[in-house]
C-alpha positions in Angstrom: 140.7 70.6 -10.6 139.5 74.0 -9.4 138.8 74.4 -5.7 135.7 76.5 -5.4 135.7 79.0 -2.5 139.5 79.0 -2.4 142.5 80.6 -4.1 143.7 78.8 -7.2 146.7 79.3 -9.5 145.1 79.3 -13.0 146.5 79.8 -16.5 145.3 82.6 -18.8 143.6 81.1 -21.9 142.6 84.2 -23.7 142.3 87.9 -23.4 139.1 89.9 -24.0 138.2 93.5 -23.7 136.2 92.8 -20.5 138.8 90.6 -18.8 140.6 87.3 -19.3 139.5 83.7 -19.3 141.3 81.3 -17.0 141.6 77.6 -17.4 139.2 75.9 -15.0 139.8 72.4 -16.3 136.6 70.4 -16.1 134.7 73.5 -14.9 135.4 75.3 -18.1 136.7 78.8 -18.7 136.5 81.1 -15.7 136.3 84.9 -16.2 138.6 87.2 -14.3 137.0 90.6 -14.8 139.1 93.4 -16.3 139.5 95.3 -13.0 141.4 92.4 -11.6 143.7 91.7 -14.5 147.4 92.5 -13.8 149.3 94.9 -16.1 151.1 93.2 -18.9 149.1 90.0 -18.5 149.6 87.6 -21.4 148.1 84.3 -22.5 149.9 81.5 -20.7 150.6 83.5 -17.6 149.4 82.0 -14.3 147.3 84.1 -11.9 146.4 83.3 -8.3 142.7 84.1 -8.0 139.8 83.3 -5.7 137.1 81.3 -7.5 133.5 81.7 -6.5 130.0 82.2 -8.0 128.6 85.6 -9.1 125.1 86.8 -8.7 124.0 84.7 -11.7 125.6 81.6 -10.3 128.4 81.6 -12.8 132.0 80.7 -11.8 134.1 83.8 -11.7 137.6 84.7 -10.3 138.7 87.6 -8.2 141.9 88.9 -6.8 140.3 90.5 -3.7 140.6 88.4 -0.6 137.4 87.4 1.2 137.1 87.3 5.0 137.3 83.5 4.9 137.6 80.7 2.5 135.8 77.3 2.3 137.1 75.1 5.1 137.6 78.0 7.5 135.7 79.6 10.4 134.8 83.3 10.4 133.0 85.9 12.3 130.7 87.7 9.8 128.0 90.3 9.9 124.4 89.5 8.8 123.4 91.8 5.9 119.9 90.5 5.4 117.5 87.8 6.7 115.1 86.1 4.2 112.7 83.1 4.4 115.3 80.7 3.1 118.1 81.9 5.3 120.4 84.8 6.0 123.1 86.5 3.9 126.4 87.4 5.4 129.1 90.0 4.4 132.2 88.1 3.6 134.0 90.8 1.6 132.8 89.9 -1.9 130.1 91.3 -4.2 127.8 88.4 -3.7 126.9 87.8 -0.1 127.5 84.5 1.6 124.4 82.3 2.2 123.6 80.9 5.6 120.7 78.5 5.2 117.9 78.6 7.7 118.6 74.9 8.5 122.2 75.8 9.5 121.2 78.5 12.0 121.2 77.8 15.7 119.1 80.8 16.7 117.0 83.6 15.2 119.1 86.2 13.5 118.7 89.9 12.8 120.3 92.3 10.4 123.5 93.9 11.7 124.5 91.3 14.2 127.6 89.1 13.7 127.8 85.3 13.9 130.6 82.7 13.9 130.2 80.3 11.0 132.0 77.6 9.1 132.2 77.9 5.2 131.5 74.7 3.2 130.3 73.6 -0.2 126.8 72.2 -0.3 125.7 69.2 -2.4 125.5 71.5 -5.5 129.0 72.9 -4.9 127.6 76.2 -3.8 129.4 78.1 -1.2 127.4 78.2 2.1 127.9 78.6 5.8 126.8 77.0 9.0 126.5 78.0 12.6 126.5 74.4 13.6 130.3 74.4 14.4 130.5 71.1 16.2 129.9 69.3 12.8 133.2 70.7 11.5 135.4 70.3 14.6 137.5 67.2 14.3 136.5 64.3 16.6 140.0 62.7 16.2 142.5 63.5 19.0 144.9 66.3 18.1 148.7 65.7 18.0 149.5 68.4 20.5 152.0 68.7 23.3 151.7 70.7 26.5 153.4 74.1 26.1 153.0 74.0 22.3 152.1 77.3 20.6 149.0 77.2 18.5 146.7 79.5 16.5 143.4 80.3 18.3 140.0 81.5 17.0 137.6 82.8 19.7 134.3 81.2 18.8 132.1 81.4 21.9 131.9 82.6 25.5 130.6 80.4 28.3 130.3 80.8 32.1 133.7 79.1 32.4 135.5 81.3 29.8 136.1 81.3 26.1 135.8 78.4 23.7 138.5 78.6 21.1 139.2 76.6 17.9 142.7 75.3 17.8 144.5 75.4 14.5 141.1 75.4 12.7 140.5 71.8 13.9 139.8 71.2 17.6 138.0 72.8 20.6 139.9 74.2 23.5 139.0 76.3 26.6 140.5 79.5 27.9 139.3 79.9 31.5 138.0 83.3 32.5 140.1 83.6 35.6 143.2 83.1 33.6 142.4 85.7 30.9 143.8 89.2 31.5 142.9 90.8 28.3 139.7 91.6 26.4 138.7 88.8 24.0 135.9 89.1 21.4 134.2 86.6 19.1 136.1 86.0 15.9 139.4 87.2 17.3 142.5 85.4 16.1 145.5 85.1 18.3 148.4 82.9 19.5 148.0 80.7 22.5 149.5 77.7 24.2 148.4 74.1 25.0 148.2 74.2 28.8 146.8 70.7 29.6 145.4 67.8 27.7 142.9 65.9 29.8 142.4 62.1 29.8 139.1 62.6 27.9 140.9 64.5 25.2 139.6 68.0 26.2 142.2 70.7 26.0 142.9 73.6 28.4 144.5 76.6 26.8 146.6 79.6 28.0 147.6 82.8 26.5 151.1 82.7 28.0 153.6 79.8 28.4 153.3 78.0 31.7 156.1 77.6 34.2 159.3 79.4 34.9 160.5 79.6 31.3 157.6 81.9 30.5 159.3 84.7 32.5 162.1 84.8 30.0 159.7 85.9 27.3 159.2 89.4 28.6 162.8 89.8 30.0 164.0 91.3 26.7 160.9 93.6 26.6 161.6 94.9 30.1 165.2 95.7 29.1 164.1 97.4 25.9 161.7 99.6 27.8 164.5 100.4 30.3 166.8 101.5 27.4 164.0 103.6 25.9 163.5 105.4 29.2 167.1 106.1 29.9 167.8 103.2 32.1 165.0 103.7 34.7 161.3 102.6 35.0 159.1 103.7 37.9 157.9 100.1 38.5 159.0 97.3 40.7 157.7 94.1 42.4 155.1 96.3 44.3 153.6 97.8 41.2 149.9 97.1 40.6 148.9 94.2 38.4 146.8 96.5 36.1 149.8 98.7 35.3 152.0 95.7 34.7 149.5 94.2 32.3 149.1 97.6 30.5 152.9 97.8 30.0 153.8 94.2 29.3 150.7 92.2 28.6 151.3 89.6 31.3 150.2 88.9 34.9 152.0 90.3 37.9 153.2 86.8 38.8 155.0 86.4 35.4 156.4 89.9 35.6 157.9 89.3 39.0 159.4 86.0 37.7 161.0 87.9 34.8 162.2 90.7 37.2 163.8 88.0 39.5 165.6 86.5 36.5 167.1 89.8 35.4 168.1 90.7 39.0 169.9 87.3 39.5 171.8 87.9 36.3 172.8 91.4 37.7 171.3 93.1 34.7 169.0 95.3 36.8 168.8 96.9 40.2 165.5 97.0 42.1 164.9 100.0 44.3 161.9 101.6 46.0 161.3 104.1 43.2 161.6 101.5 40.4 164.1 99.4 38.5 167.4 100.5 37.0 169.5 99.1 34.2 173.0 98.2 35.4 
């Protein structure tokens, strides 16, 4: 069965001058336009293609990758606003529909919004700004310290709300974020704390002493690149440390202490030296 709004591996049924028809099973033959057809394509070959609807609401296939598939969250630009809803740029010829009933605020052309892609009752690809509907209410099987994929979905007075592994809400607190975050950004993070009520606190670095080991190799690499000396030490400003290594001064000092105890480096007033 074809999964609309996703990539499918489909068999070539027949070749035509304007493209090839793929086997869509119960959905019938699906056209893959000529511009997408691979060289030396033959009947019986399997092609991985994205299945969606064209401007005339016919199922078609494409090789180009949209900015999101059905079942995913995305940060997309509003291309137009109509009475029935808005239309978003998701990287394909036909814009993505955002029904008026699925909007949480008034929209204008050119702004970007975070949405979830779903199939409506007619199997048409649509989107929704009502994200809570599509966040799992079941507890996640996470452990503290676990690395996860994060999608920055909203900003609050406390910090940034992030979607964890495309399923659950988590919070990155503003006073613990030392880099610029924007809506729609995808990045790696860590489960910092799971509260008794199931809410999840997140971090962008591992917690505890082990996290200092993460940048130890990076410090050594920079030392080798600079001939064995870097003009930074435990008195260097937090801003410069973050610019160079992407971590807080506390974590940098922990890593420096580890390297010093292992007698890998020497710390002096004018910086650190590779032994």
